[in-house]
C-alpha positions in Angstrom: 23.4 -37.2 -13.7 22.2 -37.0 -17.3 19.2 -34.5 -17.7 17.3 -36.9 -19.9 17.6 -39.7 -17.3 16.6 -37.4 -14.5 13.5 -36.3 -16.4 12.6 -40.0 -17.0 12.9 -40.8 -13.3 10.8 -37.8 -12.4 8.2 -38.9 -14.8 8.0 -42.4 -13.4 7.8 -41.0 -9.9 4.9 -38.7 -10.9 3.1 -41.6 -12.6 3.5 -43.8 -9.5 2.2 -41.1 -7.2 -0.8 -40.5 -9.5 -1.6 -44.3 -9.5 -1.4 -44.5 -5.7 -3.7 -41.5 -5.4 -6.2 -43.0 -7.8 -6.1 -46.3 -6.0 -6.7 -44.6 -2.6 -9.7 -42.7 -4.0 -11.2 -45.9 -5.4 -10.7 -47.7 -2.1 -12.5 -44.8 -0.3 -15.4 -45.0 -2.8 -15.7 -48.7 -2.3 -15.7 -48.4 1.5 -18.3 -45.6 1.4 -20.6 -47.7 -0.9 -20.2 -50.8 1.2 -21.2 -49.0 4.4 -24.2 -47.2 2.8 -27.5 -48.3 4.6 -29.8 -50.4 2.5 -27.2 -51.4 -0.1 -27.8 -54.7 -1.6 -25.0 -57.0 -2.8 -22.0 -58.8 -1.5 -20.1 -55.7 -0.5 -22.9 -54.6 1.8 -23.2 -58.0 3.5 -19.4 -58.2 4.0 -19.5 -54.7 5.5 -22.3 -55.7 7.9 -20.4 -58.8 8.9 -23.5 -61.0 8.7 -23.2 -64.8 8.4 -25.2 -66.7 5.8 -27.3 -68.2 8.6 -28.3 -64.8 9.9 -29.1 -63.5 6.3 -31.4 -66.5 5.7 -33.0 -65.9 9.1 -33.6 -62.2 8.2 -35.1 -63.3 4.9 -37.6 -65.6 6.8 -38.6 -62.7 9.1 -39.0 -60.2 6.3 -40.9 -62.3 3.7 -42.0 -65.5 5.3 -41.3 -69.1 4.5 -42.6 -69.0 1.0 -39.6 -66.9 -0.2 -36.9 -69.2 1.2 -34.8 -71.2 -1.2 -33.0 -74.5 -0.6 -29.8 -72.7 0.6 -31.8 -70.6 3.1 -33.4 -73.6 4.6 -30.1 -75.4 4.8 -28.4 -72.4 6.3 -30.6 -71.3 9.1 -34.2 -72.4 9.2 -34.8 -75.2 11.7 -38.4 -76.0 12.5 -39.1 -76.1 16.2 -39.9 -79.7 17.3 -41.7 -78.9 20.5 -45.1 -78.8 19.0 -45.6 -75.1 19.6 -44.6 -73.9 16.2 -42.2 -71.2 15.2 -38.6 -71.3 14.1 -35.5 -71.6 16.3 -33.4 -68.4 16.0 -29.9 -68.8 14.7 -27.1 -68.6 17.3 -25.9 -65.2 16.1 -29.3 -63.7 16.6 -29.6 -65.3 20.1 -26.3 -63.8 21.1 -27.5 -60.3 20.0 -30.7 -60.8 22.0 -28.8 -61.6 25.1 -26.8 -58.4 24.7 -30.0 -56.5 24.5 -31.4 -58.3 27.5 -28.6 -56.9 29.6 -29.6 -53.4 28.6 -33.1 -53.8 30.0 -32.6 -56.3 32.8 -30.5 -55.2 35.8 -30.8 -58.7 37.2 -28.9 -60.1 34.2 -26.2 -57.4 34.7 -25.6 -58.5 38.3 -26.3 -62.2 38.5 -24.3 -65.3 37.5 -25.6 -66.7 34.3 -25.7 -70.4 33.3 -27.2 -72.4 30.4 -28.9 -75.8 30.2 -30.9 -78.0 27.9 -32.8 -79.6 30.8 -36.1 -78.7 32.3 -34.6 -77.9 35.7 -31.1 -77.3 37.3 -29.9 -78.6 40.6 -27.3 -76.4 42.3 -25.4 -77.6 45.5 -26.1 -75.5 48.5 -24.2 -75.6 51.8 -26.7 -76.0 54.7 -24.3 -76.0 57.7 -20.7 -75.3 58.6 -17.9 -77.9 58.7 -16.6 -79.7 61.7 -12.9 -78.8 61.5 -11.2 -78.6 65.0 -7.7 -78.0 66.3 -5.9 -81.2 67.4 -2.7 -82.3 68.9 0.1 -84.1 67.1 -1.2 -87.6 67.7 -4.9 -86.9 68.4 -7.6 -88.4 66.3 -8.8 -86.1 63.5 -12.5 -85.7 63.1 -13.9 -85.8 59.6 -15.1 -82.5 58.3 -18.6 -83.0 56.9 -20.4 -79.8 56.1 -24.0 -80.5 55.2 -25.0 -79.9 51.6 -28.4 -79.8 50.0 -29.6 -79.2 46.5 -31.3 -76.0 45.3 -33.6 -76.7 42.3 -34.2 -74.0 39.7 -37.0 -74.9 37.3 -36.8 -73.6 33.8 -39.9 -71.5 33.0 -41.2 -70.2 29.7 -41.4 -66.5 28.9 -43.4 -65.3 25.9 -43.9 -62.0 24.3 -44.8 -60.4 20.9 -43.9 -57.3 19.0 -45.6 -55.7 16.0 -43.6 -54.3 13.0 -45.2 -52.5 10.0 -45.1 -54.3 6.7 -43.6 -51.2 5.1 -40.7 -51.3 7.5 -40.1 -54.9 6.7 -40.0 -54.1 3.0 -37.5 -51.3 3.5 -34.1 -52.7 2.8 -32.5 -49.8 4.8 -33.8 -51.3 8.0 -31.5 -53.8 9.8 -34.2 -56.4 10.4 -32.2 -58.5 12.9 -31.2 -55.5 15.0 -34.8 -54.2 15.0 -36.3 -57.5 16.1 -33.5 -58.2 18.6 -33.9 -54.8 20.3 -37.7 -55.1 20.5 -37.6 -58.7 21.9 -34.7 -57.8 24.2 -36.7 -55.0 25.8 -39.8 -57.2 26.3 -37.9 -60.2 27.8 -35.7 -57.9 29.8 -38.7 -56.2 31.4 -40.0 -59.6 32.4 -36.7 -60.8 33.9 -36.2 -57.6 35.8 -39.6 -57.7 37.5 -39.3 -61.5 38.3 -35.9 -61.1 39.8 -37.3 -59.0 42.6 -40.9 -60.0 43.1 -41.2 -63.3 41.1 -43.3 -65.9 43.0 -41.2 -68.9 41.8 -44.4 -70.4 40.3 -44.2 -70.4 36.4 -41.6 -67.7 36.8 -38.2 -67.1 38.5 -38.1 -66.5 42.2 -37.5 -62.9 43.4 -35.2 -61.7 46.1 -38.0 -59.9 47.9 -40.2 -63.0 47.9 -37.5 -65.4 49.2 -38.3 -66.0 52.9 -34.7 -66.7 53.8 -33.4 -63.2 52.9 -32.9 -61.2 56.1 -34.8 -57.9 56.4 -33.4 -54.8 58.2 -36.1 -52.5 59.5 -35.8 -48.8 58.6 -35.4 -46.2 61.3 -38.4 -44.1 60.7 -42.1 -44.6 60.1 -42.8 -44.5 56.3 -39.2 -43.5 55.7 -35.6 -44.6 55.7 -32.7 -43.0 57.6 -29.0 -42.8 57.3 -28.5 -44.9 60.4 -30.7 -47.7 59.0 -28.7 -47.6 55.8 -25.4 -48.0 57.7 -26.9 -50.8 59.9 -28.1 -52.6 56.8 -24.7 -52.3 55.2 -22.8 -53.8 58.1 -25.4 -56.4 58.8 -24.3 -58.1 55.6 -21.3 -60.4 56.3 -18.0 -58.9 55.1 -17.4 -61.7 52.6 -20.5 -60.6 50.7 -20.5 -56.9 51.6 -17.1 -56.3 50.0 -18.5 -57.3 46.6 -22.1 -56.1 47.1 -24.3 -53.8 45.0 -27.1 -51.6 46.1 -30.3 -51.7 44.1 -33.2 -49.3 44.4 -35.7 -47.2 42.4 -35.0 -43.8 41.1 -37.2 -42.0 43.7 -35.5 -43.9 46.5 -32.1 -43.1 45.0 -33.0 -39.4 45.0 -33.8 -39.6 48.8 -30.7 -41.6 49.6 -28.4 -39.1 47.8 -29.5 -36.4 50.3 -28.7 -38.5 53.4 -25.9 -37.5 55.7 -24.3 -39.3 58.6 -24.0 -38.0 62.2 -21.1 -35.7 61.3 -22.9 -34.1 58.3 -21.0 -36.1 55.6 -23.1 -37.4 52.6 -23.4 -41.2 52.4 -23.3 -40.8 48.6 -19.8 -40.5 47.2 -19.4 -39.0 43.7 -17.0 -40.7 41.4 -13.7 -38.9 40.7 -12.6 -41.3 38.0 -13.9 -41.5 34.5 -16.3 -44.5 33.8 -16.3 -45.5 37.5 -19.7 -45.7 39.3 -20.7 -43.3 42.1 -20.7 -45.1 45.4 -23.0 -45.4 48.4 -21.0 -46.4 51.5 -18.2 -47.5 49.2 -20.3 -49.8 47.0 -21.9 -49.2 43.6 -25.6 -48.5 43.0 -27.9 -49.8 40.2 -31.2 -48.2 39.6 -34.0 -50.8 39.3 -37.5 -49.6 38.3 -39.1 -52.8 39.5 -38.3 -52.1 43.2 -41.1 -50.3 45.1 -40.6 -46.7 46.3 -40.4 -45.8 50.0 -43.7 -46.5 51.7 -45.1 -48.1 54.8 -44.2 -51.8 54.9 -42.5 -51.6 51.5 -39.0 -53.1 50.7 -37.5 -50.5 48.5 -33.8 -51.4 48.9 -31.8 -54.6 48.3 -28.1 -54.9 49.1 -26.3 -58.0 48.1 -23.6 -60.0 46.2 -25.7 -61.0 43.3 -23.0 -63.0 41.6 -22.9 -65.4 44.6 -26.5 -65.1 45.7 -28.6 -65.2 42.6 -28.5 -67.5 39.5 -30.1 -67.1 36.1 -30.3 -70.2 33.9 -30.9 -69.8 30.1 -32.3 -72.6 28.0 -30.5 -72.3 24.8 -33.3 -72.2 22.2 -35.3 -69.2 21.2 -38.3 -69.7 19.0 -39.9 -67.0 16.8 -43.2 -67.3 15.0 -44.0 -64.9 12.1 -47.8 -64.1 12.1 -48.8 -62.1 8.9 -52.6 -62.7 9.4 -53.7 -61.3 12.8 -52.9 -57.6 12.0 -53.1 -57.8 8.2 -55.8 -55.2 8.1 -53.6 -52.8 10.1 -50.6 -53.3 7.8 -48.5 -55.0 10.5 -46.7 -58.3 11.0 -46.8 -59.8 14.5 -43.8 -61.7 15.8 -44.4 -64.1 18.6 -41.3 -65.2 20.6 -40.7 -67.5 23.5 -37.7 -68.5 25.5 -37.1 -70.6 28.6 -35.2 -69.2 31.6 -35.1 -70.0 35.2 -33.9 -67.9 38.2 -33.8 -67.9 41.9 -31.9 -67.2 45.1 -29.2 -69.7 45.8 -27.5 -68.1 48.8 -29.9 -66.0 50.9 -27.1 -65.0 53.2 -25.6 -62.9 50.4 -28.6 -60.4 50.6 -30.2 -57.9 52.9 -33.4 -56.0 52.2 -34.7 -52.9 53.8 -38.2 -53.1 55.3 -39.8 -49.7 55.9 -41.5 -49.3 59.3 -45.2 -48.8 59.3 
């Protein structure tokens, strides 16, 4: 090959490599800049993946209604029409709130979740077994008519507030939606978790411990629980529910249970040998719940059940938030009032067993 032609080709190749390297470096700088906290501009918003509705909602939370333009109002701000004030949160924010609720509410982790726009939900509930029988070839067949009733779950209102400093709101590096969602998720999650166990059913969800139809298993010792009572409780739950059940108890109770051994000296607790798989108690997973009482005389510190079958949480879709810049103005804080409507209750008491400590 001619030397001049070879030199020309080598020059073109070098130029191409240099252009590719420069382009790669530029792309790296753009990506770094887009992901930098607090960056304003279109690149930052694209990097964060926020919709126009969520950006407008954040603007409302940061600065108040007076700073909203026509596009912001059209994008996200819908005045609540229930007479209680506030603004309905955009769907994207509500979804993030539900994710945070799961972090703080073990009941929401375990139960079946539904949604409604009504003030109450009626759920069919079987009250008796069917009447199916064995028959001969030409014998008259009886009609199977299991008895069904309706379980009503009223939708109650939960309210909370969180305080955020004005300086934090002014700081563009703070992800306003994430901060607000995490704070509200913690507050609402705490309410849900407590009501799921000890809720009275009056103006709040009904709890498993307060449901009179949930069967109790008495512990084997005064002011204590025993390995034998744990085994009895486990097998007292029908196999249909037991095979998909979950233990729930407080941290102190869990510490005592982990030390228990059966009659042959084997621990009831089974450590997990597989990554990301839960440790087991008599073959079923355990969830720590701070809202359950510790072991004490006449207390009910342990619940075993198939929560997906036995307990239902019903969310009402809307979440309203009211920005209050006046109540804590002298303290340099903004108060955010939030309310949501949620119902909950036991829909199949047979799916649960609760431990009652002997006096």
